[in-house]
N, C-alpha and C positions, 0 to 999 in steps of 0.2 A: 528887390526893394533898393531904392536908393538910399546912398547914405544919409541924406538931408531926412529922408523920411523914417529912418531908423530912430533918429534922434528922440522926437517926440514919443515913439512909442516904446522904446527903452526908458526914458523919464518917467512915462505914466505907469508902465509895468513894473519898473523898478521901485517907486514909491508905492503903489498898491501892494506889491508882495512883502514889501519891508514892512508895512504898516500890519499887513497880515500875520507876519511873524510876530511882530512886537504885541501881539494881542495878548501874550502870555503875561505881559506886564500887569494888567487889572486882573486878569485870571489868578494869578498864584494868589493875590490876597483874599480873593474871594473864597478860596478853598481853605485858608485859615480862618476867615470870617465866620464861614459856616461852621468850623470845628471847634473854635474857641468861643466865639461869642453867642453864636446861637446853639451850640451843644448839640449837633447831629453825630448820628453814629456812623460808623465806616459804611455800612450798607446804604443808609440814607444818602451819604455824600456820594458813592458811586452811582446811585440811583438818579441822583439830580444831575451829576456830571454827564450823564448818558442822555438823560430826558431832555437836556436843554440842548441837545444834539437834533432833535426831532425836526426843526425847520428844514436841517440839510438835506433831508430827505425829499423835501420837495423841489430840489434843484432841477429836475427834469422840466417842469412847469417853467420854473423861472428861464431857463434856458430856450425853451420853445418860445416862449413870450417875446424874448430877446431876439430872437432869430427872425420872428415874423413881424412884431411892432415896431415900428419906427418912430421916435420923438424927434419932430423937427429934421427929419432926415438921417438921423443917427440912430443906433439900435445898440451900442456898448456903452458909450460915455455916459449918457443919461442914466442907464441902469446903475453904473457905478456911483455915480453921485446921490442917487436915492439911497443906496444901501448903505453908504458912508453916512449919510444924515440919519438914518434910523438907528444906526450905531451910536451915534453922538447923542441922540435923544436918550437912548438907554443909560448910557453912562454918565451922562450929565444930571439924568432924573435922580440916580443912585447917589450922586455926589451932593445934591442939594435939598433932598426930600430929609425930613427929620428922622432922625435914628429910630425912633420908637415905631416908624412906621414902617422898616425895612424888615419884615417878616420874610420868612423862608419862602413862604408863597409869594410875597411880592416880589423878592428878589429872583425868584425863578421865572416869574413873568417879564421882568425887564432882561435877563439873561437869555429867554426865547427870543425877544426882541431883537436883542442884539445880535444872535446867531441867525436871525432871520436877514438882518441886513448884511452880515458878513456872507451869508450864503448867495445873495444876489450879486454882492462884488465878486466873490470869488468865481461865479457861473460867466460874469462879463469877462473878467481877466482871463479865465481859463479858455474862453471861446477865441480871443484875442490870440493868445499864444498859440492855439490850433490854427488858426486861420492864417498868421504870419510864419508859423513853424513849419509848415509843411514843405516836404522836398520839391524841388522844381527841376523841371527838364526843359530843352528846348521846344519839345513838343507840348509842353505843359502838362497835359494829364490825358496820354493815351490809354486805351484800356488795359493794354499789353505791359505797360511800364513798371518795373519793380521800383519800391522805395529804396532810396540811395541811405547809406549811412555816412552821409558826409556831415559837415558841420551844420548844414542848414536845417537838418533833420532833428539835430540836439542841441545846439548852441542856444537857442532863444530859451528852452525848457531849462538848461543848467542855469543860464543867468538869472532866470526868475528865481529859482530854487535858491542860488546862493542869496539873492538879496532876502528872501524869507527867513534863510538862516541867519544871516547878518540881522536881522530884526529879532529873531529869536535869541540869540546871544545877547544883544544889548538888553533886550526886554526882561530876561531872566536875571542878567547882571545886576540892573538897576532894580528890580523887583525885590532879590533878596536882600540887598541894601537898604532900599526904601521903607521896606516895611519895620524896621527899626527907628526909621527916622519920622515918618508921616503917617497919618491916619489912613485907614482904608477909603474914607471920602476924598481926601487930597490926590489919592492915586486913581480914583476914578475920574476926578476933574482934569487931572493932567492928561490921561488917555482921551476923555472927551474933545479937550481942545484940540488935542493932535488931529483927530477926526475932523474937526472942522476945518483946520489947515489943509489936512488932504482934500476935502471937498472943494476949497477954494483954488487950489492947485489945479484940480482936474477939470475945473470949469473954465480953465484957460486954455484947454487943448480941445481943437477942432477934429472931428473924428475923420475928415477928409484928408489931413495932413498925416495921416497914419499909413495912407495907401493902402488900405484892405483890398482884398480880392472883390471884383464887383459881382454884386447879386442884386436881384429885383426886391425892391421894397414892396411891402404891402402883399406879402405872398399870402398871408393868412394863416392863423393858428393851427386850422384843421389841416391844410397842406403840410406844414412843418411836422404836425403829429404824424401824417401818413409818411413823411420822409424820414423821420426817427424810427417809425415801424419797418420799413423798408431796412434801414441801416442796420437795425439790430436783427435783421433775418439773415445777414451775411453770417455764416458758420464760424468762421473765424472771429468776428468782432464779438458775436454772442457768446460763444464758447470762452473766449479770454477774460471778458467782464464777469460771466458766472464763476469762473475759476478764482478771480482775484476776490469778488466779494466775499466767496466761501472761504477764502483763505484767511480772512480776517473773522467772519461769523462762528467758524467751528472754534475758536481760541476763546476760553473764559477769562478775560482779563482780571486781574486784581490790582488794578491802581489805587482804587480808594483804600482798600485792606493795606496795600504797602504804603500809602502815603501815612496811615494810621500807624504802622509799624515802624517806621522811620522816624516822627515825630513823638509818639507817644512811648513806646516801648524803649527805643534807642535814645530820645531825648536829642535829638539832632536838631539844631538851629535853623532859623530860616534861612541864613546865608548860606549854610551847607547845603541845602535843599535847591537854593537858587543856583550855586554853583555846579551843582550836577546837572542840572537842566542848560546851564551855559556849556559845560562840556559835549553834553549832547547834541546842542546846536551847533558848536564849532565842528564836531565829527559829521554832521549833515552838511555842512558848509564845504568840509574837505571831501566828501562822497561827491557832492556835486560838481566840483572840480575835477576830481578824478574819473567821474563818469564822462565828462565832456573831452576830457585828454586821451583817456587811455581805454574806458570801459565800454564806450558807445559801440565798439564793434564786435563786443563779445554776443552771442546769442542771446535774446532776452529769457529765453527759457532756462538756459543754464544760469545765467546772472541772478534772476529771481529766485530760482529753486536754492541757490547757494545761499541767498540772503535769509530765507524762509528757513533753511537748516540752522544757520548762525542764530537765528533768534531762540530756537530751540536749545541751542548749546547754553546761551547766556541764561536761560531759564534754569537749567539743571545749575549752574553756576550761584544763581539767586538762592535756590534751596540748600546749596552748601554754606552761603553765607548766613541764612536765617538757623542753620544747625550750629553755628559759630565756629565753623571749620578754619576761615580765613583769621578770624579773631585769635584762635590757637596758634596759628603761623605767625602771628605779629602784626597782621594787617590791620589797621585801625578802621572802625566802623565807618567813619566820615571818608576815608580815603575810596574804600570800596563803592559807597554810595555815590561820589562824585563821579567816578571813572566808569564804573561797571553799570549800575543802575541808570546813570545819565545815559549810557550809549544804548543799553536795552531800551528805553523809552522811544528813541528815535530810530532805533533799527526798523521797527514797523513801516517808517516812511521810506526807507532806502529804497524797497522794491518799487515805490509809486513812481520814481522818476523815469525808470526804463519802461516801465509800462505805459505811461501817458504818452512817450515818444511813439510807441507801437500803435496805439489807440489814434493818435493824430495822424499816422500813415495810412491806416485803415479806415478812416473816418471819410465819408464821402463830402464833397464841397458842397456849402450851402446848409449844412445842418451841424457845423462843429460846436457851437454852443450848444445844442440840445443833447448831443452824444457825449461831450465832454461831461455836461451837467448829470446825465444819467448814470455815467461811470461814478461820479463823484456822490451821488446821491446812493448808489448801491455800497459804496465804501461807508458812507454815513450810517445806513440801515444796517450794514454788518456790524459797524463799531458798536451801535447801540445794543444789538442782540448779544454780541460779544461780552459787553459790560452787564448785561442783565444776567447772562450765564455764569459771569464771575460771582455776581451776588449769590446766585443759586449755588455754586460750588462752595462757597463760604460758608453757607449755612449749612450744606450737607456733612462737610466735614468737621464742622465746629470752631470756625473761626470767628473771633469776634473783636471788638476793641479793647477787651481786657485779657483774652486767651488767645495766643498766637502759637500754641502748641502744635497744631495740626497745619499751619502754613507752610512748611515745607512738603508734605503730602498734596496739598493744593497747587503748590508750584509743580510739581512733577507731573501731576496730572495734567496741568496747562501745557507744560513741554510735549508731552505725548500726544495732544491735540494738534499743537502747531506742525509736528510732522507728518499728519495726514494728509494735507493737501499735496504734498510731493508726489503721492502716487498717481497724481492723475493731473501732472504738471503738462503731459501733452497737448493740454487744451491750450496753453500759452502758444502764440505762435512764434516761428522763429523768422530771423530777415530771409533765409533762404526760401522758405515756403510763401513768403507774402506776397500777393499782386494787388495792385491798387485799381480797384475798378472804375 
């Protein structure tokens, strides 16, 4: 790709992933609004958090459609614009509708609409990254050529991840402060206007200026579904995606419960919670830079397994925190939450970056959008299942919004489940064993 073509692509993806990271800004106030204004229980909050991600499961369909259906000769940018506008409608509606109208049910519908739009945008952006982030060679794509580990195979992925992390840092930082200064409706309005700006900027970019790999338009959805089916029959690709989805699905997450524990039991303020998320996003940004510079040559199986084990270690640390072990050592609750809880929250995302590099290398040309969308859909479905498992685990051990005595036990069970996927980590391909077909 020429330097001139890279600039509009990086501007488009940089803005898109930055806004994607900045979505935490309105979502932070949603959690507080549901807890404080509508009085939802921890289990209800976690169910809503995960159920609103259901549109993410439809990503393969969005990917197939964007691969196959061209709008005025383009099949990425029109879908980005469409998805951004759906999000804008959702957040602006919550900003302008009367407060009495915003029940739990209505808010859930708008959040579903917002996540539908976000899913469409993410599919198109991920497809652009996969299309333009493939390793190249002089012979372009010979059947026996091995994927390289050069900057071309991971530089673009690292760049967009850093932009998403920057958006997350700023969104959480501003969100924690803004909740003490502005109403939720004002924050919804601000984000809705930001989405309108993104749509206008995206409309100024022409897809032909991105110098995408040439492919035949109007190939048909049925053909794209067939190509996706063929791609997923590749053992390396299908086994890798199955492992990755399972590595999320088997973990009963306790996000809603921990949010209530930190805000209701420990009485931590919203700026502390926001700062915790800022620290996590900053760590994610540092991880993206470190991966691009040093870690992309590490075999992905080894790197991803190490991240999985680290997540379990941090969970055990959380159990000690709830048992007040750190408080007895003189560590303030706010310091622990900012550093360790913030880092644990994003550790789940650390393994995504090396994994999408692997998938981009294994993905056959022409169905990048559908394959990457299938991967993200699998992750979304696994995350929803893990959230429901977390609700079930809390109920079984007896954790509620008023009683957190069994929370350490629930966290230790969670940590044990996190270690399970490491036993079949051989499903993750290493660079030495990859062949681009």
